[in-house]
N, C-alpha and C positions, 0 to 999 in steps of 0.2 A: 786323602781328597775326600771332603764330603758332598754328594749333590742331593739335596733337597726335591722331593718329587716337585716341588712349585716354588717360584722366589719371587716376590713381587719387589721392582725398585720404582719410585714415584720419579716422575719426571718434576725439573723447576718449576714448569707452569701451573703442578699441583700445588704446591706451597704458595705460589704467588696467590692463586685464587682463593686459597684458605685464609690467606692473610687479608685479602679484600673483605671475604667475607666475617670477619672476625673482628675487622676495622668498621663494622658497619656500615660499608660500600653501598651505596643505592642499588647496586644492581641485582636483580632477583635471582642467584645460581640458578635454582629450580627450574624457571621459565627457560633461564639461558640453556638449561642442558636439554631441556624438551623440543626449543628451537632448533640448536644444531643436532640433535639426535636425529631430528626429522629431516634434515638436509644430508644428514649422512645415509641414512638409510633410504632415502626417497620414499618417505612414507608421507599421507596426509597430517595423520594426528599421532601424539605420544604422549603417554601421561607418566613420570617417573613416580616411581614407587619406592617403598623402605627396604625388600628385597625380592628378588626374585620370583620367591614364593607368593609372598603377598601380592606380585602383578598375577599370577596365576590363579588367586584365589577371589582375585576382585575381577578376572577375566571369568570366572562361574558365575558370579555376579551380574555382572554386564551380558551373558546369555541367558538370565534368567534360571537357573538351574535350580530343579526343585525337589524335593523327597521323593524317593521312587525312581527318577530320571537315570539313564545310563550315560555315561562316557566310555568310549573306548581307546584305549592306549597301549602301548610295547609293555611286554611283561619284563624289558629290559629299559627302565627307566629308575631316577632318582625318587624315592618314597616320596618326596613331596607331591609328583604328578595324582597320585591314587589319594594320597592325604587330602588336597583340596577338595576332593569331589565327595568323601567320604563327611568333611565336615556338613555339607550340605542335606546329611543323609541319602544321596543319590548312592549310583551304585559304580566302581569302575569293571570295566571288562577288560582282559589283558588279551593280549594276540600274542601269538609267539614272534622270532625274528628271521630276519635274514643274517644267514651264518656268515658273511663275508662285511655287509656294511653293519652289523651291530644293532640297524635300525629294525622297525616294526617291518613285517612282513607285507607288502601290499596285495598280494594274492589270496594270502588268509584274511586280512582286512576284508575286502570287498567280498570273499564268501560270506563272512559275517553278516556284514550289511546288507546283504540280500537276502539272507536267511533269517533276521530279525528287524525287518522293518516295522517300526514302531514309534508313534507320537514321542513314547517315553527314551528312545533313543536321540539324545539329544546334541552329542559333539565328540569328535575323534580329536586328541590330543597327542601329536607327532614329536616325538623327541629327535634331534640332531644330535646325533651320537657323533663326540669329537668335531661337529660342525659338518660332517658329512652329510647331504640331504637324499632323500628318496627321490622318487620320480614325481616330482610336486604337482607335474601337470595332471597326471594320471589321478593324483590325491583331492587336488581341488574339483576336477571332474567328478569324483565318488562324490564329493561334497554336495556337489549339486544335484546328481543324481538322487542319492539318499535323501537329500532334505536334512542334511548334518553339519553341523556349523565345525570349521577346520582350524584347530587352536596350535599353533607352532610351539613349542618348546626350544626356545632357540639358546639356553644356558650355555651352552656349547659353540655358540653359530653369532657372534658379534663381528661384522662386518664379511660374512661367509656369504656367496655368491651362490645363485643358480641360473646360469644360462646368461651369467654376467649381471643381473640384477643381484642386488642386497638383500641377506633375506629378511623379511620383515614389509618388503615391497613387491614380492612375488605373488599375491593374491589368496592368502589365508584370512580369515575373516578377523584373527586377533592373533599377534606373535608377542612373547612374552621373553623378555629377556634378564639376565642375572649379573651383574656385577664382578658380584663376588661368589661366582660357583663352586660346585661340588668337589671335594680334595682341592680346589686351588684359590683357598680364602685371601681374599683383598683385604688392605688395611682398614677398609670401610666396607658397608654396604650400600645396596642400591639394585633397585630392577626398574624395569622398561615394559610400559604394555603400547604396544602399537597396532594402528587400525587403517584402512583407509574407508572405514564406515562410521558416518557421522551420527548415527542412532549410537553406536556402540561408545562411541568417546563420551556422549552425552551422557550415557548412564553411568558410565564409570568414574567418570570426572562429579558427578552425583555423590557415588556413592562411596567414594576414596575417602571423603571427610565426613562422617555421620549422616550423610542424605541431609547435609544442610544446604539453604539457598538463602542467598542473602539479593534484595532490591540494590541496585546500584545507585539507585536515587535516595536513597533512606540512610539513617546514622549506622554505623559498621555495625553496632553491637545489636541491632534490629535481625533477626535469622527467622527462620522457618523451617523445620523438617517435614519432608516430603515421603522418605521411604527410609527403611533400615539399610546403613552402611555398616562403615567402620571407621578405622584411624589407617591410614598405608600410606601415610608420608614420608617421603624422604626431608632428612634433613638438609638445610641449606650448606652445611659444610662437607657433608657427604656428596651432593650435587656440587659444590666447588670443583672438590676434588676428581670425581669422574670424568668431568667435562674434558680436562686433561690425557685422562685415560683414551679418553676416544679420539682424540686427535692423532695418537699414536698407533691405533689397531689394525689401520690397514700396513703400515712398517713393522707392528709387528708379528702380522700372518706372512709378511715377506721372510722376517727372520724363522719364523717357524717352518716354513718350508724347507728353506737352507738346511737345516740341521735335519728334516725329514728326508731330505737327499742325502744328507749322509749316514745316516741310518739304513737308508734302503740299499744303497751301494755297499755296506760294510754287513750288513747282518742276512743279506739273502742267502748266502750260502752256508750260513751258521746251522750245523745239526742240533735239530730238536727246538731251533727255533722259527718261525713263519712269520713275516712279514704280510702287511694287505696285499691282496690281490684289487686289479681292474679300479685302481684309484683313479678317483676323478683329478681333473688337471686343477679344477675348482677348491678340494679341498684345502682346508687353513690349518689342517694339523693343530688345532687345539690340544686333543691327546694324539699320541703315537701308540697304538697299539697291537702289539704281536700274540702269536698263541705260541706258548711253553706245551709242547708235548707229553712231557714226563714231570709230574708232582710240580706243579705251577707255586705251589704256597712255599714248599722246601727252597726253588728256583729263588724267589724272591726274598725268604729269608738270608739266603746265602749272600744276593745282592746288597741285601741292607746291612749284614756284616763286614762286605768290603768298603761300605759307603754310599752305596744309590738305593735311596727310596723309590719305590714304587708306587703305583695305585690300581682299583679296579674298577671298571663302570660297566656294569654294577650286579651286583646278588640280585638274580631275578627276584620279582618282587613275589612268586608264588611260594618260595623259599624261606619267605619273612614270620615270623608266627602270626604276627597278627590276620593277615591275607592268608595265611594259610588255613588257620582256624575258623575264620569267619567265613570262608565261602568253599572250605573241605576241597581246596585242592591238594592235588596228588603231586608227588616228586618228579614224576614222568609227564605231567600234564602239557608242559611246552620243551619237548625234545631238544628242539633247536638251542633255544637259551640257557638250558639247562648243559648239553653238549659245549656250549660255548663258554659258560661262565669257568667251568672247571678249568680253561685253558689260557684265558684271554689275560695280558698283563698290561698296565698301561705304564711307558718309561718316562723319565721326566724330558720333557719340552716344552720349553718358555723362553722371551724373545732375549733375555739378557745371559743366557748360556754361553760360555764362550766356545771356541772350537776346541780346545784343550780339553773342556767338561765333558764334549759330546764324545771324542775319543775316548774319554776315560768310561764312562756308560759303557761304548762298545766294547771294548778292552776287556770291562766287566763281565759284560755278557757271554763273552767268547771264552773267558776264563772259568766260568759256573760251566756251560754249556761242556767243557771238555771233558770234567766230571760226569755227565751223564752218559751210561754206557744203552 
């Protein structure tokens, strides 16, 4: 049996939506996606983009990030997070993580914000690893107290909730989603920027297509350019496909939780494998992360040889050549992230996994674990 790290199967509705778009149906699939996503999340405004990275980049434009500004983020994040900051010649500032949730350590974050208050300190980008959230009430309070924008990278958190509210409606200045996220590639790309701030959405909408403005009362080909933007637009075909994906997201999360329960029950007493601790009941299990206490890479290689593919979320940013050399970071600069990185492994978990496939993964892990002394 072969179990990929991720497998996407499209619902029938996706094919129907795409056919409508190909047939030249009058329905604007992009507008429908934005409207439906607002209703699903419970936010005021949504703007669809070509990818999750473009949504993050557009967020930087929307908060008017400039050269020399600073944006704080977790050292355990996808490279796209500091990448969009650097494109503005601004500086990403890395913060160590909580060793249980793998998210940014809020105590360390607050300490940094308190010690480095400045007009140059523009925003904090918080990534929700596996869809799990930090204490968002505390995070938003920090944003107000230190006058920084809170931007959530919800690539792993479509449909995830915090105290019953869906991520994207809980109080961030901007939340960015990715419909083809890291190591879990969809057959189409798309992202979404959501906010409850009217000024933010106006600026994002303007800059999302070259800063072009049109007078509704003029001919369509008459336009003006009022700012420097870019093209972040999503295609009608991608929007059509993603619309169907959203309809099944809550059902998909329910299935992921069932799979996670199977992993929890079967792996809790396996030697050399440590499952998550203090997991919230709201965890969507977009990822299922375990810790391997002896030679994680060898463990993953043996699983792959058996037929089970795994993932890693993530290589800490300070270990990557660009950031390490650019900022003179040392390997021990972020000890918790370093220690965690050396042990974590993401197991296959996706809605279309059958119980038989989950059991195969469990049996394979037990088999490999027995070879460890």
